[in-house]
Phi, psi and omega in degrees: 000319179293327179293319182297321181297327180274327183284320184300315177296325179293314180296317180297316179300313180297320180296318181293319178295322176296317181296317180292325173299315179294325177294317178296319177296318179295320178296321178293320176298318180298318180296316181295324179289328178285332180281337181296316178295326180293325177289328178290324179288333178285335180283338181286142181290151180290153177302156183293329184295332180287327183278343178284140178294139183255141175276130181271193179250038179267162176299322179301315180296315180296315181288332181295326177303325186256024178294129182090356182265163179279131174239179178288342178267342180143195182276126180288117184258315187217139179232124177237180183297318187242002176206163173223152182243137185233139176264107181255093178056047176091354179252125176280124182238130178254130178242139173288148180297326184288355177270354181285126178266315180205153175230128182234127177278123180264122179265134180292139180277143176276124178289151176284175183297320177296317181294325179294322176293322180290323181291328179293324179284331179289156182291301181213127181287150180284135180295144183256128179293149180268339180233135173254103181260121178252132181256162179286000000 
């Protein structure tokens, strides 16, 4: 009886150590299986859309689309991060970006049949600006 009292705690301790060792081995196996898929996803090349430059929603990007076009201030010549340059009848004028109050994109109106006939008789139609830029 005395031997059983000594042997049972030893057996229970050995059993607990074995179970903990098995749990650690199982956890390591589980970790290695989860890392394998992540390494395969890292080896695949990124999609082409991520490498292409994306246009943001900044004033510079908006004005950059209309570079060389006629605006209400003149022909848009240069667009930088903090300023833009406009050619106003042969004079280059530079405006800071923070002076812009509003920008409105002007869509050209389609003339009716009568207006088209009148335009054909006229010498040269006046160019219509594509951007309405209002300053503060």
